[in-house]
C-alpha positions as CSV (number, residue, x, y, z in Angstrom):
1,M,12.5,-19.2,-14.6
2,K,12.9,-20.5,-10.8
3,V,16.0,-21.9,-11.7
4,I,17.0,-18.3,-13.1
5,G,15.7,-16.5,-10.3
6,V,18.2,-18.8,-7.7
7,I,21.2,-18.1,-9.9
8,F,20.4,-14.4,-9.9
9,F,19.9,-14.0,-5.9
10,F,23.2,-16.2,-5.7
11,T,25.1,-13.8,-7.9
12,L,23.5,-11.0,-5.9
13,L,25.1,-12.6,-3.0
14,M,28.5,-12.7,-4.2
15,I,28.4,-9.0,-4.3
16,P,29.5,-7.1,-1.2
17,F,26.6,-5.2,0.1
18,V,27.5,-1.5,1.0
19,G,23.4,-1.2,1.6
20,A,23.8,-3.5,4.9
21,Q,25.5,-1.0,8.1
22,T,23.5,-2.7,11.0
23,P,25.0,-5.9,12.7
24,E,21.3,-7.2,12.4
25,E,21.8,-6.6,8.3
26,H,24.9,-7.9,8.4
27,K,23.8,-11.2,10.4
28,K,21.0,-11.4,7.9
29,I,23.6,-11.6,5.3
30,E,25.4,-14.6,6.0
31,E,22.8,-16.3,7.3
32,I,21.2,-16.4,3.7
33,R,24.9,-17.0,2.0
34,A,24.9,-19.7,4.5
35,K,21.8,-21.1,3.1
36,R,23.4,-20.6,-0.4
37,D,26.5,-22.5,0.5
38,R,24.2,-25.0,1.5
39,G,22.3,-25.3,-1.5
40,E,18.9,-24.3,0.3
41,Q,16.2,-22.5,-1.8
42,L,15.8,-18.8,-0.6
43,T,12.8,-18.1,0.8
44,P,10.6,-15.2,-0.2
45,E,12.1,-13.1,3.0
46,D,15.1,-13.7,1.9
47,R,14.9,-12.6,-1.8
48,A,12.8,-9.8,-0.6
49,F,16.0,-8.7,1.9
50,V,18.6,-9.1,-1.1
51,Q,16.5,-7.1,-3.3
52,R,16.3,-4.2,-0.5
53,M,19.9,-4.2,0.4
54,T,21.2,-4.4,-3.4
55,A,18.7,-1.3,-4.5
56,L,20.3,0.6,-1.2
57,R,24.1,-0.4,-2.3
58,N,23.3,0.9,-5.6
59,Q,21.8,4.3,-4.8
60,Q,24.9,4.6,-2.0
61,G,27.1,4.1,-5.1
62,G,27.6,0.8,-5.8
63,G,30.2,0.2,-3.3
64,G,33.0,1.7,-5.5
65,Q,31.5,0.4,-8.9
66,N,29.9,3.9,-9.3
67,P,32.1,6.5,-7.6
68,Q,30.7,9.5,-9.8
69,R,26.7,9.0,-8.1
70,A,28.6,8.2,-4.7
71,A,30.2,11.6,-4.8
72,Q,27.1,13.3,-6.0
73,I,25.1,11.4,-2.7
74,A,27.8,12.7,-0.3
75,E,27.7,16.6,-1.5
76,W,23.8,16.3,-1.7
77,A,24.2,15.2,1.6
78,K,26.3,18.2,2.6
79,T,23.9,20.2,1.5
80,H,20.6,18.8,3.0
81,P,21.0,17.7,6.8
82,P,18.4,15.5,8.1
83,R,15.6,17.5,9.5
84,E,13.1,17.0,12.3
85,S,10.3,18.4,10.7
86,T,9.7,21.0,7.8
87,G,6.7,23.0,8.8
88,L,4.4,21.6,6.1
89,I,1.2,20.8,7.5
90,P,-0.5,17.2,6.6
91,L,-3.2,16.7,4.6
92,N,-5.6,15.6,7.1
93,D,-4.7,18.6,9.3
94,L,-4.6,21.0,6.5
95,A,-8.2,20.5,5.4
96,K,-9.7,23.7,3.6
97,G,-6.2,25.3,3.6
98,A,-3.8,25.6,1.1
99,Y,-0.4,24.4,0.1
100,K,0.6,26.1,-3.0
101,G,-2.9,26.6,-4.4
102,E,-4.0,22.9,-3.6
103,Q,-6.4,22.6,-0.8
104,G,-5.8,20.2,2.0
105,G,-7.9,17.3,3.0
106,L,-7.6,13.9,2.0
107,Y,-11.1,14.3,-0.4
108,P,-12.7,17.2,-2.1
109,G,-13.6,20.4,-0.3
110,G,-10.8,19.9,2.4
111,S,-12.8,16.8,3.8
112,N,-11.2,13.7,5.4
113,V,-13.9,11.7,4.8
114,P,-15.3,10.3,0.9
115,P,-18.6,11.6,-0.1
116,P,-21.6,9.7,0.8
117,E,-22.4,8.6,-2.4
118,H,-18.5,7.2,-3.1
119,S,-18.9,5.5,0.5
120,R,-22.0,3.7,-0.7
121,A,-20.5,2.6,-3.8
122,G,-17.7,1.1,-2.0
123,L,-19.9,-0.9,0.5
124,K,-21.4,-2.0,-2.3
125,M,-18.1,-3.3,-3.7
126,A,-16.8,-4.6,-0.2
127,N,-20.0,-6.9,-0.4
128,E,-18.7,-8.2,-3.7
129,I,-15.9,-9.6,-2.0
130,V,-16.0,-13.0,-1.4
131,P,-13.8,-16.1,-1.5
132,R,-13.7,-17.5,-4.9
133,N,-12.1,-20.6,-6.8
134,A,-8.7,-21.0,-8.8
135,D,-11.2,-19.7,-11.9
136,G,-12.9,-16.9,-10.5
137,Q,-16.0,-18.5,-9.1
138,P,-17.4,-18.0,-5.8
139,S,-16.6,-20.6,-3.2
140,P,-16.6,-20.9,0.2
141,D,-13.2,-22.8,0.3
142,G,-11.6,-20.1,-2.2
143,K,-9.8,-17.4,-1.2
144,I,-9.7,-13.7,-1.4
145,G,-6.9,-11.7,-2.5
146,L,-5.4,-8.9,-1.0
147,M,-2.6,-7.5,-2.9
148,S,0.4,-4.9,-2.0
149,V,1.8,-2.7,-5.0
150,G,4.9,-0.5,-4.4
151,V,8.2,0.1,-3.9
152,S,10.9,-0.7,-1.5
153,N,9.5,0.7,1.5
154,T,6.0,-1.0,0.7
155,T,7.4,-4.3,0.4
156,M,9.4,-3.7,4.0
157,E,6.5,-2.1,5.5
158,F,4.0,-5.2,3.6
159,R,6.1,-8.1,5.1
160,V,5.4,-7.2,8.8
161,F,2.0,-6.5,8.0
162,Q,2.0,-10.1,6.6
163,K,3.3,-11.6,9.7
164,M,0.7,-9.5,11.8
165,A,-2.0,-10.4,9.8
166,A,-1.2,-14.4,10.2
167,E,-1.3,-14.0,13.7
168,D,-4.6,-12.2,14.4
169,K,-7.2,-14.6,14.5
170,A,-10.0,-11.9,14.0
171,L,-9.2,-11.8,10.1
172,N,-11.3,-13.6,7.7
173,P,-9.8,-17.6,7.3
174,R,-10.0,-17.2,3.5
175,L,-7.8,-14.1,3.3
176,A,-4.7,-14.3,0.9
177,V,-2.0,-11.9,1.6
178,V,0.2,-11.4,-1.5
179,D,3.3,-8.9,-1.1
180,G,3.6,-8.1,-4.6
181,A,5.9,-4.8,-3.6
182,Q,9.4,-4.8,-5.0
183,P,12.9,-2.7,-4.1
184,G,13.9,-0.7,-6.9
185,Q,10.9,-0.9,-9.3
186,A,8.9,2.1,-8.7
187,A,5.4,3.7,-10.3
188,D,6.6,3.7,-14.1
189,Q,7.7,-0.1,-13.7
190,A,4.1,-1.0,-11.8
191,A,2.4,1.3,-14.4
192,D,3.7,-0.6,-17.5
193,P,2.0,-4.2,-17.5
194,Q,4.8,-5.6,-19.6
195,S,7.7,-4.7,-17.2
196,R,9.2,-7.7,-15.1
197,Y,7.4,-5.9,-12.2
198,W,4.4,-8.2,-12.8
199,Q,6.6,-11.2,-13.6
200,V,7.7,-11.0,-10.3
201,A,4.7,-10.1,-8.9
202,D,3.3,-13.7,-10.8
203,Q,5.6,-15.8,-9.3
204,R,5.2,-14.4,-5.6
205,M,1.2,-14.9,-6.3
206,S,2.1,-18.8,-7.5
207,E,3.9,-18.9,-4.0
208,T,1.5,-18.0,-2.3
209,G,-1.2,-20.2,-4.4
210,V,-3.2,-17.3,-5.2
211,T,-4.5,-16.5,-8.9
212,N,-4.9,-13.6,-11.0
213,K,-9.2,-14.1,-10.6
214,Q,-8.9,-14.4,-6.8
215,V,-7.3,-11.0,-5.9
216,Q,-9.8,-8.7,-5.1
217,A,-8.2,-5.7,-3.3
218,L,-5.1,-4.0,-3.6
219,W,-2.8,-1.6,-1.1
220,I,-1.0,0.7,-3.3
221,K,1.8,2.9,-1.7
222,E,4.1,4.2,-4.5
223,T,6.4,6.9,-5.5
224,Y,9.5,7.2,-7.8
225,P,13.6,8.5,-8.0
226,L,13.7,12.3,-8.3
227,Y,17.4,12.9,-7.7
228,D,16.7,16.8,-7.3
229,S,14.5,17.4,-9.9
230,Q,13.7,21.5,-10.3
231,L,10.4,20.9,-11.7
232,P,8.3,23.2,-9.4
233,F,5.0,21.6,-7.7
234,P,3.0,20.3,-8.8
235,A,5.0,18.7,-11.8
236,E,6.6,15.7,-10.1
237,A,3.0,15.3,-8.0
238,K,1.0,15.2,-11.5
239,K,3.8,13.0,-13.2
240,L,3.0,10.3,-10.3
241,Q,-0.7,10.6,-10.4
242,A,-0.7,9.9,-14.0
243,W,1.2,6.7,-13.2
244,L,-1.2,5.8,-10.6
245,V,-4.4,6.0,-12.8
246,D,-2.1,3.5,-15.4
247,I,-1.3,1.4,-12.2
248,L,-5.3,0.9,-11.6
249,H,-5.8,0.3,-15.7
250,T,-3.4,-2.5,-15.4
251,T,-4.3,-4.3,-12.4
252,K,-7.7,-4.0,-13.5
253,E,-7.0,-5.8,-16.6
254,R,-4.6,-8.4,-14.5
255,F,-7.4,-8.8,-12.3
256,P,-10.8,-9.2,-13.8
257,N,-12.3,-9.6,-10.1
258,L,-9.8,-6.7,-8.5
259,K,-12.9,-4.7,-6.5
260,I,-10.9,-2.0,-4.1
261,A,-7.7,-0.3,-4.3
262,Y,-6.9,1.7,-0.7
263,L,-4.2,4.3,-1.6
264,S,-1.4,5.6,0.9
265,S,1.4,8.3,0.5
266,R,5.2,8.4,1.8
267,I,5.8,8.5,5.6
268,Y,8.0,11.5,6.7
269,A,11.5,11.8,4.5
270,G,12.9,14.6,6.4
271,Y,15.5,12.4,7.4
272,A,16.7,11.3,3.9
273,A,20.9,11.5,3.2
274,T,20.2,10.6,-0.4
275,P,18.3,12.5,-2.9
276,A,16.1,9.9,-4.5
277,N,12.8,11.1,-2.9
278,P,13.4,13.6,-0.2
279,E,11.0,16.6,0.9
280,P,9.0,18.1,0.0
281,F,8.6,15.6,-2.7
282,A,7.0,12.7,-0.2
283,Y,4.7,15.2,0.9
284,E,3.4,16.5,-2.2
285,F,3.0,13.3,-3.6
286,G,-0.1,12.6,-1.0
287,F,-1.6,14.9,-3.4
288,S,-1.4,12.5,-6.1
289,E,-3.2,10.3,-4.9
290,K,-5.9,12.8,-3.3
291,W,-6.6,13.8,-7.3
292,V,-6.9,10.2,-8.7
293,I,-9.5,9.5,-6.0
294,A,-10.9,13.1,-6.6
295,D,-11.3,12.2,-10.4
296,Q,-13.0,9.2,-9.6
297,I,-15.5,11.0,-7.6
298,A,-15.8,13.6,-10.4
299,G,-16.8,10.7,-12.7
300,R,-14.0,10.8,-15.2
301,P,-14.4,7.6,-17.7
302,E,-10.7,6.7,-17.4
303,L,-11.5,5.8,-13.8
304,N,-15.0,4.3,-13.7
305,Y,-15.3,1.3,-11.8
306,D,-19.5,1.1,-12.4
307,Q,-20.7,-1.2,-15.3
308,A,-24.1,1.4,-15.3
309,R,-21.9,4.2,-16.5
310,G,-19.9,2.5,-19.2
311,P,-16.7,0.3,-19.5
312,V,-15.1,-0.5,-16.5
313,R,-11.6,0.7,-16.7
314,A,-10.8,0.4,-12.1
315,P,-11.2,-0.6,-9.4
316,W,-12.9,1.5,-6.5
317,V,-10.3,3.8,-5.0
318,A,-10.1,5.4,-1.4
319,W,-7.7,6.5,0.9
320,G,-5.8,3.5,3.0
321,P,-4.1,5.2,5.9
322,Y,-2.6,8.3,5.3
323,M,1.1,8.2,6.7
324,W,2.7,11.7,6.2
325,A,3.2,13.4,9.8
326,D,5.7,16.1,9.8
327,G,8.8,14.1,11.7
328,L,8.9,14.8,15.3
329,K,6.1,17.9,15.1
330,A,3.1,15.9,16.1
331,R,-0.4,15.6,13.8
332,K,-3.9,16.6,15.4
333,D,-4.0,12.5,16.3
334,G,-0.5,12.6,17.6
335,L,1.3,10.4,14.8
336,T,5.3,11.6,14.5
337,W,7.8,10.3,13.0
338,L,10.8,9.5,15.1
339,R,14.8,9.3,13.4
340,D,14.8,5.8,14.9
341,D,11.7,5.0,12.8
342,L,14.0,5.3,9.7
343,G,17.3,3.1,8.7
344,N,20.2,4.5,8.2
345,D,19.6,6.2,4.7
346,G,16.7,8.0,6.2
347,M,14.4,6.7,3.6
348,H,14.1,3.3,4.1
349,P,11.7,2.6,7.9
350,S,13.6,0.7,10.1
351,R,12.2,-2.1,11.9
352,Q,10.4,0.1,14.4
353,G,9.0,2.0,11.4
354,C,7.7,-1.0,9.4
355,E,6.0,-1.6,12.1
356,K,4.2,1.5,12.8
357,V,3.7,1.7,9.4
358,A,2.1,-2.3,9.7
359,K,0.0,-1.7,12.8
360,M,-1.8,1.8,11.4
361,L,-2.4,-0.7,8.1
362,L,-3.8,-3.5,9.9
363,E,-6.0,-1.1,12.3
364,F,-7.6,0.6,9.2
365,L,-8.6,-2.8,7.4
366,K,-9.7,-3.9,10.7
367,T,-12.1,-0.9,11.3
368,D,-12.9,0.7,7.7
369,P,-16.6,-0.1,6.7
370,T,-15.4,-1.2,3.2
371,S,-12.9,-3.5,4.2
372,K,-14.7,-5.2,7.2
373,P,-17.1,-7.1,5.6
374,W,-14.5,-9.0,3.8
375,F,-11.0,-8.5,5.8
376,L,-12.7,-9.7,9.4
377,Q,-14.1,-12.8,10.2
378,Q,-17.8,-13.1,10.3
379,Q,-18.9,-14.5,13.4
380,R,-22.8,-16.4,13.5
381,P,-24.7,-14.9,16.0
382,N,-25.4,-17.1,19.3
383,A,-29.1,-18.0,20.4
384,Q,-28.4,-15.4,22.8
385,Q,-27.8,-12.6,20.4
386,L,-30.4,-13.9,18.3
387,E,-33.3,-13.3,21.0
388,E,-31.9,-9.9,21.9
389,R,-32.5,-9.0,18.5
390,R,-35.8,-10.6,18.2
391,R,-36.8,-8.4,21.6
392,Q,-35.0,-5.4,20.1
393,Y,-37.2,-5.6,16.9
394,V,-40.3,-6.1,18.7
395,K,-40.0,-2.9,20.4
396,E,-39.1,-1.1,17.5
397,H,-42.1,-2.8,15.7
398,P,-44.8,-3.2,18.1
399,P,-47.8,-5.0,16.7
400,Q,-50.3,-3.3,15.0
401,P,-54.1,-4.0,15.1
402,S,-54.1,-2.3,11.6
403,V,-52.0,-1.0,8.8
404,G,-54.4,0.7,6.5
405,L,-54.0,-1.3,3.7
406,I,-56.6,-2.4,1.0
407,P,-57.2,-5.9,0.3
408,I,-56.7,-6.6,-3.1
409,R,-60.2,-8.1,-4.3
């Protein structure tokens, strides 16, 4: 398998990369080619870069290998110029308002926070995430596997997140971060347990030293190419919703100790120069995640995570960071997406955009109540802190001469 993989990537490097348009991308390609010439093994980052460039090359028409597709993309770009904003309202700002009959907010009722019962269930799941050995048994020397699931944008962003996480001393040292997201592999591929997507994911887990029984949390950021679909809303969003449910089923079967999955939707796509996944689809796909979470909150059996309620089919799900904003038009919290946040194709994030997403994800995981217990390093209180807690307890619970209880005789 490894030999085939090396040959595969070396073969790709023989092909001109139309997708590489910046000096940095061309330099990276030459560095990887030099590694090939020296007979060196490619790193996971090298392979991810090659896959991304290849996917982008294919989307751009294959460097002359698919002139008809290239002509279609060029014609589409003429009639769909980049837009600095669309006039659409982010779901978290839309709140109780509606988009084409669908209420806003990230959670039911136009709210941006989960219902209390769902939050309590998430906290219970969070407390079950502990370091586990290769066989999945709790062990202080084990690992807590956190994996990404998604497409080219997801892997680009998550690779930057991985580096940030590796440098953050506040994180749990037992945390093992695995990038399972892949270029050219959309939601339908991740939804299929027999697809090549999961073969590649297994290989990456092996390289990271993580087993299926150690993966306990996921970040899912999915989409799929549309290429100018004429179906009205919500048809395509419902299609993605169904694939997300299948992904949750597939991952729960593959990862028996999986407890939590955080969902995020696309960033702004109004600058896109290709019809693969432009606006308003990037915006509308936010409803796909919203509906999946709402269905679990409503108790749909195909999304059950509680053994007391029947067969467990999925992990507990909730929103991760919601990342869509209307281009240059700021959200209420100030988030915008500049043209420089996207690459040349207006669809994939630039390095600046990747860092923006990675920081949002890192901040979310460091502050959300359902991720803090296992994502952050738990500091033991020192003597001074213990004494302060004791004093506070005594202050709140003063000695009582009698509590009114009757002795048992």
